[in-house]
N, C-alpha and C positions, 0 to 999 in steps of 0.2 A: 585680791578680789576673786581669785579662782575658787576660793572656798564658798563664796556667795552662791555660786551656781553648782556646788557639789551635791551629789545625790544624797549624802548624809544629812545635809541641812533639810532637804525636801522630805526624806524618809523619817527623820526625827520629828519634824513638824506634823507629818501625817500620823505618826505614832501617838503624839499628844492628843490629836482629835479622835483617834480610834479609842484611846483610853477614856476620853470624856464620854463618848457614845456608850461604851460598855458600862461606865459608871452610872450613867443615867438609866440604862436599860435594866441593870441587875441590882445595883445598890440602892438607888433612891426610890425603888418600888417596894422595899422592905417596910412592912407596916410599922415596926417599932420606931422607925425614923420619921414617920409622918408628922408628929408634933413639931420636931425640929425643922423639917422642910417647910411646913406651913408657916411657922414663925418667920423664917427667912423670906418666904415668898411675899409676906404681907408688909415688907418694907422695900421701897424703891428709892434710889438715890434722888430721883426727881421730887420726892416728898419734901426735900429741903427747900425747893423753890416755893412751894405753897406755905409750908409751916413756918418758915423763917424769913426767907428773902423777901417775898411779896408782902409780908406782914409789915415790913418797915420801909417799903419803897416809896410810900407817900409821907414819910417822916411822921407817922403816927396819926395823920389826919384821916378822917373818914370821907371817902368819896364814893358816890353811887356807882355801882357796876353797870346798871342799865335802867334808865328812867322809863323805859317802855313797860316795865314789869312792876306790878303792885301785889304784895302779899297780904293776905287777910287771914288772921288767926281765928279759928272757930272756937278755940279753947274747949270748955266743957259744955258748950251750948247743945241743946237737943235739936231735933229736927225743926221744931217751930222757930227756934232761935236762928238757925241757919237760913230758914226760909225768909225770915225778917231781914237778915243781912243781905240776901240776894235781892230782895225787893228794893232796898235802899240803894244798893250798888247799881241796879238796873236804871235808876233815875238818871245816873250820870253817863249813860250810854258807853260802856266800855266796849272795846273792839272784840275781845274774847273773854269768856269767863270759863275757867277750868276748876273743877272740884276734885281735890285729891282725897276723896273719901268714898267708900262704897257703902251703900244702904241695901244689904242683901236680903233682909227680911222686913216684912210689914209689922208694925207694932199695933196696928188697929186703933190708932187714936187720931186726934185732929192734926197732929204733927205730920202724919203721912200725907194728908190732903194738902196742907199748907206747902209742904216741900214740893210735892208733885206740881202744884199750881205755879210755884216760883220757877221751877225748871221749865215749865211750858212757856213762860213769859221771857225766858232768858235767850237772847240771840247768841249764835256762835258758841254754844255750850259744849264743853268737853267733859265727859264723866270718866272717872277712874275705874279700871278693872285690873285684875292681876291673875297671872298664871300660877297654878298650884299643883300639888301632887296628891294623888289618891293613896299612894303608898310611899313611905319613907325609905327609899332604897338609894344606895350609893350610885351616883351618876345616872339616876333615873331622869326620864324626860318629863316635861310638863304634860299632864293629861287632863287637866281641868282648867277652866277659865271662870273666875269668880267675877260677877258683875253685880251692879245694883239690881234690885227687883224690877221686873218689867213694868211695874206700876210707875216707877221713876225713870227707867231707861229706855222704854219703848220709843223708837224713832230718834233716839239721841246718839251722838257719836261717842263710842267707847274707845279708850286707849289704855294700854297696860302701863303700870307704874313700876314693874320689876326692874331692878338694876342687875348688872352682871357682877356677882361676887360668889366666892366659894361657899360661904355660910354667913349667918347674921353677924358674926364677929369679924369678918373680913373687911378690909378697906374698900370702899366703893370708888373705883377708878374708871369703870367702863359702863357704857350703856349700849344696848342693842337697838338699832334704829327701828327694826320691825321684826315681827315673828309670824310664821305661818302656823295656823292652828285650824285643824279640821277643814282644810282646803281654802281657808280665807286668810288674807293678810291683814294684820293689825299693826298700826304704828305705835311707837312708844309715846308716852304722855306728852313729852316736850315736842316731839315731831308733829303731833296732831295739833298742838297749840300754835306752833309756828306756821303750819299749813293754813290755818284760818286767819293768821295775822299778816303774813308776808309771803306771797306766792314766789317772789324772787328768792328769798332766803330758803324757802322750802325746796325749790328746784335745785339750788346749789347743793343742799344737803343730800338730796336723793342722787345727784350725779356722782357724789363721792362713792356711793355703792359699797360702803364698807360693812363687813359683817358685824363689827363692833366699832365703837368710837371711844377714844380716850376723852374723858371729861376734862375740859380746860376750866378749872375752878377760878372764878374771878372775885368772889366775895362771900363774906359771911353775912349774918342777918343784918348787921349795921350798914352793909353796903347796898341794901335794897330799901325801897319804900315799903314800910310795914305798918299795918294797922292792927292793933290788938282787938280782941272780940268786942270789948266795950266801946271802942272808938267808932264803930259802925252804927251811927245813930242819926236822928233827924237834925241835930243841931251842929254837927261837926262840919264846918265850912271847908276844912282841909280835904274833904273827900272829892272835891272838884278835880283833883289831880288824876282821878280814875278815868276821866273822859278820854276815850280813844285808846286806852291802854289795855294791856293783858292783865287780868285779875286772876290770881290763883288763890283759891280758898283751901285751907288745910289746917293741920294741927301743928302749932308752934309752941306747945306747952299749955298748961292751964292758964298761963299768961306769958307774954313774951320775955319776962324777966326770969322765968323759972325753967330750967332744963331738966327734963325727965327722960326716962328710957324709951317711952312709947314712940314708935316710928323714928327712933334715933339711929344714926349710922356713923361708923368711922369713915373719915375722909382724909385725903392728904393735907387738908387745911388744919388738921388737929395740931395744936401747938406742941403736944407731947407725942412725937412720932415714934417714940420708943417707950415701951413699958406703959402704954396707955391704960387707963382704968375706966374711962367714961367716953361714950361716943359724943361727937362734937356737932353733928348737923342733922336736922330733921329732913325727912324725905322731901317735903315741900320745897325746902331751900335748895336741895340738890337739883330738883327739876328746874328751879329758877336759874341755876347756874348753867344747866344744859340749854335752856331756851336762850339765855344771854349769849352763850357761845355760838349758837346757830344764827342768831340775828346779826351778830358781829362778824360771822364767818371766821372766827379765830380758832380754827381747828388744830388739833395736834396731829401732825403727820409722823408716822413711825418708819424708821429705817426697815426696808423689806428684809425678811429673814435671809434670802439668798445673798444680799449685799452685806448683811451683818457677818455672815460666814466668811465671805471674801475678805472683808476688812480684818476680821479676827485672824484669819489664816495668814494674811500678809504681815500683820504686826507680830504674830508668833514666829513667822519665818525669819523676819529681821532680827528678832531677839535670839533665835536659835543660832543664827550666823555668829553673833558676838559671843554667845555663851559657849559654843563649841570651840571657838578660837581661844578663849580664855581657859576653858577646861583642859585643852590639849597643851597649850603653850605656857600658861601661867596658872597652873592648877592651885598653887599656894594662895593666890589672891582671889580665887574663883568665887568663894562664898561672899566675901566682902563686896566684890564687884556686883554680884547678882542682887544682893540686898539693896544696894544703892540704886541699881537700875530698876528693880521692882518698885521701889518707893517713888522714884521719879516718874516712871511710866504710869503708876496708879494716879498720881496727882494730875498728870497731863490729861489722861483719858477722862477721868471724872470731871476735871475742870472744863474740858471741851464739851462733854455731854451736857453739863449744867448750863453752859453758855448757849449751846444750840437750843436747849429746851426753853430757857428764859427769854432769849432774844428772837428766836426763829420758830418757836413752837414745833421743834423737831426732836423726836424722842429716839435715843439710841440705847439699846440694851447693853450697858457697860459690862455686866457680868460675863457675858459670852466672849467679850474681848479680853477681859482681865484674867479669867480662869486659866486659859491656855498658858499665859505668861507665868502665872503662879505655879502651875504644874510642871512647866517645861524643865526646870532644873532638876527636880527629883526624878523625873522620867528620863532625864539625860543619862543618869547612872544605869538605869535598866537598859536603855538603848546601847550604851557603851558596852555593857556586858554581853548583850545579844550579838552585836556585830563582831566583837572580838571572838566570841565562840564560833560564829559562822566563818570567820577568817581562819581560825585554827582547824576547824572541821572540814570546810569545803574550799578554803582558799579565797573567800569573799574579800574583795578589795574595799578597804574603808580608810577614811581620812584619819581615824583614830590610831591606826597602826602606821600608815605611810608617813604621816607628819612627824612621827616620833623617831624616824630613821633618817 
């Protein structure tokens, strides 16, 4: 056990983390590696929870994720058609109506007037806005806010619909609760909806005070109450379910059976989490998942970075202890031993992380824990050569020499 507290175990572990830091600082900032690094970043182990495990947890039966939320597809309706939808919806006295569409310019026809009048009659209305760039520059900050024309939005509550993603092709995993823009705070679309629906849920969300939130997806389209554009009519008795609910109007395709690229995004719910070719979820449905998460209080908590570093360091340190022992005393079996340990460690860490995520909504960045273990053996050769050179040159005392005599 003396080896466990030997300085070579500590220094070799520190050597691994120094190498990782330099690797990130100099290597992964090289531009020609960007496509590779981006493709790796766009997959997380926890995607398996959404794309595979939760897909079968109800034995294939469809269960509603949240009966407080009703989605209405506007399809290809014009402004007059959307106004008619709103007027019919308002008869059932929904608690909140949110419109995930912007009407930035006037068309100068009767549709403008009909839509503005429908908005004026809608209580607890939330209108969509979005942050934009005036210049397409790498890592540029938002410098524009797009809203509906004042004719529609004057006096109405705006909330931004942007998600947190590197680019349109990236998987949407995060949402920013609020943004500061030109000295004013704006809530994200889901947060503003919940604020009007449940003061208690809204207060709990604000108390978390996170810069970004991991979206805890709970359902696809079939898991929510959905009405297609043509189903919002005067004769549909099923619309009574709208009473007292959150109604979100937006685009769910030309009809709810047809998936198109417009306002579609990749999410962890995508059944093809590798080699995907088509986005799987409309923006309106992502907002519904965020609202559902907030109402249920089913947030994903992430292991803090400082704690992640400590856990990664301790695990790497323990492995270094065993690796050094086998390297010095049983070198002939070293590689076989390492491969077995690496495999077992990977299964255990990934298994624990998936269990924590699935059962406790707790996210652990497994990559930062596994990478030191994977690098440790190869770096052990470099460390061995370094300390033996220091021993020969300056008389540095090391276990690599003393244990062999």
